[in-house]
N, C-alpha and C positions, 0 to 999 in steps of 0.2 A: 127517382123514388126516394125521397127522404127529407124532411126538415121544416123548421119554422124559425122565428126570431122574436126577440123581446122588444116590442114597441108599445109604449103606453100600457094599454090594458091587455096585451097579448099574453095570456096565461095558459100554460099547459098543466093540467091537473091530473095527469095520468096516474101517478103513484098513489095519490091521496085516497082515491076511492076505488082502487083496483083489487081484484082478487088475483092471487098468483097461482099459475098452473103451468105445467109442462105440456105444451100442445102434443108433443110426440108421445107423452104418456098415454094418450088416447088411442095410440096405434101408429105404426109406421110400416112402410113397405119398401123393401130393397128391390129396385127394378132397373135393370140395365146398368148396374154399378152405381146408381144414385138412390139416396134415401128420400122418400116422400112421406110426410106426416099428415097434416090436416089442410083442407081447403080453407083459405082465408080471404078476406077482402082488404087487408092492410097489413103491412110489415113496417115496424119501426126499429131502426138501428140506433142504439145509444152508445156513448163512449167511443164515437167514431174516430176522432182525431188523436193521433199520437205523434210525439216528436220523433224525427228520423231524418234520413238523408237518402237521396237517390242520385244516380249518375245522369247528368244532363248532357245530351249530345251537343258537341261543339263543332264537329266537322265530320264529313263522310268521305272516306278515301276510295280511290279507284280500285284498291285491292279488296273492297267489300267490307272493310273494317271501319269502325268509327271511333273518334276520340271523344272523351267525355270528361266532365268535371263534376265533383260532388257538390250537391246543393242541399243545404239543411232546411228543414221546415218544422213548424210547430203550430199548434192552434187546435181549437175544439173540433174542427172538421178537416184538418190538414191530412193529406195533401189535396183533398177534394175541394178545398176552397180556392184552388188555383183554377185557371181556365180549363173548362171541360168542353168536349164536343159530344153531340148526340148522334147515336148510330142505330141503324135498322138493318135487319136481314129478312128477306122474304122466305116464304110467301106472306106478304103483308099488304094491307091497304091502309095507307096513312091518310087520315081525314082532317085532323086539326093538330096544330102545335102552337102553344103560347108560352112565351118565356117572360118572367117577371123579375125585376131587380128592385132591391130596397131603395126607396126614394131618398132617404137620408140616413146618416149614422152608420153607413156600411163600413166595415173594416178594410175592404179592398174596393177600389173603383175601377171601372172599365177604362181601357185606354181611350183617350179622347180624340186621337187622330181620326180625321175623316178623309177617306180616299174614294174616288170614283172607281167603279168597276171598269176593267178594260179587257179587251180580247187578248189572248195569248197566241203566240206563233203556232200554227198548225204543225203537227208532227205526223209521221207515218203511223197509222193505227196498227197496234199489235195486240195480241191476245193477252189478257190479264194473267200475270204470273202470280200464283198463290203459293207462297212458301210458309208453312206454319211451323213455328218453333215450339217444341214441347217444353212446358214450364211446370213448376210445382210450387204449391203453398203448403205450409204447415198450419193446420187449423186446430184450435182447441174449442170445444163446446161441451154441452151437457145433454145427455139423453137418458130419460127415465131416472134423473137424479144422479147419474154417474158421469164424472168428468172424463172426456175422451179426447185424445189427440190423434190426428191422422194427416196423411199427405193428400192434398187436393190436386190431383193431376189435371192439368189444364192445357189445352192445345191452342194457345194464343188468344189475344183479345177478341171476344165475340166469336171464338173459333168453334171447332167441332163439338167438343164434349167436355163438360166439367163434371167431376165426381165429388159429390158432397156427402158428408155423413150427417146424421140427424143432429139437431141442435135444440137447445132449450128455448122455450117461448113462455111469455107471461101474458095473462089476459087482463086487459084494461077496459074501463067503461067511459062513455061520453054520450053526446047528443048530436042530432043531425039538422042540416038545412041546405039551401041551394043558393049560389051566388047570383048577382044581378045579370040580366040578359045582355047578349051581344047585339050590336047594331049591324044589320046586313050591309054588305059592301055595295056601294053604288056602282063600282067598276064592274062587278059581276052582272048587274042588270044591263050594263052596256055591252055585255058579251065580250069581255077582254080575252084575247087569244092566249092559248096555253104557253106560248114561248115568251110572253111579255110579263115582266114583273109588275104587279099592280100595287101601288103605294096607297094605302088607305089608313091614315092615322086618325085616331079619335082623341078628343079632349079628355085628359086624365083628371080624375078627382083630385083637387089640390090637397085634400086631407088624406089621400091614400098612403098606405104604408109601402105598397109595391106598385111600380109602373110597368106596363107591358112594353118590353123592349124589342120583342119580335113576335110575329104572328104569321101562320100559314093556314089557309083554308082551301082544301082540295076542290070542293064543290064550286066555289066562286072564283077559284084560281087567284086568290089574294095572297101576296107575299110582301111582308114588310119587316125589314130589319134582319132577315135571315138569308143564308146562302146554302144551296144544295151542292155537295161535292161527292166524289166517289173515287175509288182507286182505279182510275182508268187513264192515268197519265200516258201521253203519247197519242191519244185519240182526241184531237181537237184542241187540247190544252194540256199543260203539264208535260212530263217527260217520261220516257221509258229507256232502260238500258239493261244489258244482260247481267249487270252486277247487282243492282237493287230492284229490278223489275219496274213496276208502275208506281209513279208518284200520285198524289192527289190531282184530280182534274175537276173541271166543272162537270156537273151531271146533266145528261140530256133529259128532256121532259118525260121520256118513257121510263127513266130510272134504270136503263139497261146498258149504258155506256157513257163515253165522254162527250163533251161539247166544247165549242170554241168560246162560249161565253155563258154567263149565268142564265139558267132557265127556271121556270116554275114546274115542279113535279106535277104530272098529270094525275087526275083522279082515276087511278087504275090499279090493278093488282100487280105488284112487283113479285116476280117468281122466286122459287127456291134458290138459295145460295147467291142471290143478288144482294149486294150491300150498298148502302149509301149513308151519307152523314150530313148533319146540319151544323153550321157554324153561324156566327154573326155576319153582318154585311160589312164589317170593318176589316179591310184588307191589311195584312201584315206588311210592314216596311222595314228595311234594314235598320237595326239599332233600337227597335221598339221592344215592348214587353213580350212579343212572340218568341224572342230569342232566335236560335239557329233554326232555319228551315232548309229542307233539301233544295239545292239549286235547281231552278227551273220549274219547281212545283207550284201549283196554285195554293196559296196559303192565306188563311183568314183567322182572325181572333176567335177564341171560344167564349164561353160564358163564365165570367169571373165572379169571385166573391164568396163569402161564407153564407150569405143569405140570398137564396134564389129559389124561384118556384117555376116548375115546368108543368103545364097541363097538356095532356096528350089524349088524342082519340084515334084508335086504330083497330083494325080487324086482322085476324090471323087465320084465314080460311085454309083448310087442308087442300093440297093440290095432288096428293097421291104419287109424287115423284120419288125417284130413288137415286142413290149416289151420294157423294160427299155433301154434307149439310142439307140433305134433301128433306123437305117438309119440316124444317127446324127453325121457325122464325124466332127473332130475338130483338129486344130493345135494350140498349146499354149506353153507358157513358165512358169516355176515356179522357185522361189528361190530354189536352189538345196538342201537346208536344208530340205525342205518339204518332198520330196520323201525319203530322207535318214533317216527320222524318221518315219513319218506316213502320207501318202498322204490322206487317207480317214479314218475317225474315230474320236476318242476322241479329242476335240478341244485343250486341253492343251498340246497335243503331237505334235502339228504342229504350226509353227510360222505364218501360213496363216491368222488365225483369228485376229492377231494383226498387220497385214499389211506388212509382209516381202516381198510380191510381187508375182503377177501373171500377165501375159500379154497374153490375148487371141488374137491370130493372125487371125484365120479364123475358126469360130465356127458356125455350123448349129444348130439352137435352137429348131427346130420342126422336128419331124420324116418326112423324105421324102422331106423337103423343099430344095429349090435351091438357098438360100441366106446365105452368110457367114458374120457374124458380128464380131466386134472387141471390146474388153473392157479391161481397166486397173483396176487391183485390188491392190491398195496400201493404204497407209494412206490418199492419195488424189485420190480417185477413179473417174472414168469417162469413157465414151465410145461413139463412134460415132454411130449414128443411120443410117448412110449410110452403104452400104454393098457391098461385092464382089459377083460376080457370082460363084456359086459352079461349079467346073469343073467335071460335070457328064460324059462327053465324052472327052477322051484324058486327057491331063494334063495342069496344070497351073504352071508358074514359078513366084516366088515371091522373092523380096529382103526385108529383115528386117534389118534396119540400125539404130544403136544407136549412137548418136553424143553427146559426153560429152561437146563439146565446146558451143553448143547452147541449150542443154537440150531437144533435140527432139528425138522421136522414130518414125520411118517411116516404113510403110508397102507399098510396091509398086509392082504392077504387071509388069512383064518384057515381052519383046517380045518373041515369041516362039523360035526364033533362038539365044537367049542369051545363052552364055556358062559360065562355072564355072572355070575360070583359076586358075593357081597356085598362083597368086598374083594379087592384084588390086592397081592401082595408085590412087592418090587422084582425078585425073580427071575422072577416070572411076566411082568412087563412086559418084562424082558430076553428071555424066551422068545418073546414076541410079535415082538420086533424081530429075533430071530435065526431066525425060522421060514421065511424065504424066502431062497434062496441062488442063486448063479450068475447066469445070464443072465435069470432071472425077477425079479431085483432091479435097479431103475433108480434112479440117484441123480442129483440135479440141484443144483448150487451156485448160489444166487441171486446175481447180480452187483449190486454197489452202484450 
């Protein structure tokens, strides 16, 4: 959820013609320890990047502790301009994912190593160990014109519950349109099996600002440039031990456990408290830009660079379940180093606690609730208390746009007929950014 970039005529004219208002001034509700202000169709974070440092994991010891080294970063979107992975928690039906990278002029480039997928040694299947480490952020924001500071108690990346206080929002204006249509997959017409990855590349527009580097379509079982993984190590692939629990593994097609090799996620409902992740199809190798990864884990590169676009289509149907993380779907991003070492567990074994980056795109914070909130977790955390409507019936299409030129991260609801083409021009990206107007647009400036 967040951003754009400056190419030729890519112009963001938010401030010039906008009226300023505090969304929460129109009312807020404290519910379950979380503040909810207004229903919106877009959230724009500005001033996202701040110079800082985090502790990068360099080894994982048999005593359950990890060695780290400090890594400095800076930039308009730092540290979210580093490789990120895309994460989902059920109940969710994932229909489409498209990832776009800037064609030229990008400040950071994807690793160009190309490696074929291979099966991993099968291990005795064990139950997923979920150890959630309690963490906290200090967040500063404005509510009803008053600056407030509070502790945002958080139970791990994509974890059980985040507690947000209301924040300031401003209202901006723009105009709408729809991108060009997608071409149907010929592989789907041939009845490709669920377990086989279908490669279907399209010719990109040579004048495009963004090229589609990854695509998934549930209906046609098309998978191109992406890999589904989950925290199911020891079941088919990856590793499990009593010190660190489960590593990453390949995800089975049902989205419920591990697999020996890469699979295409089926067009099906993934239930409560089941999580999975999407990475590129570029496997990590020793000495490359992935850095340290847990030995024996399945490890792939994430999505790199300050300028990237994610188009998502998903539903979040209520399943009426109870228990930990029950009926609390979520979509979020992590610095890809986090799941490649340890997503849940010992704090020293993840760079999360030192601010390497998480971006919550649409997260339900209470069981059965119909509101999705967004939060940034970096060295300069913050989050909007405005919210999206949970798509309990049908699906919702969202654009998440990172723009290195102006340091914005944008989450925008798209029209139901929006498509996910093979490439995007700068004008189409601008159209996405201008498609939400008035009080349905919430903006949040991250405090240093």
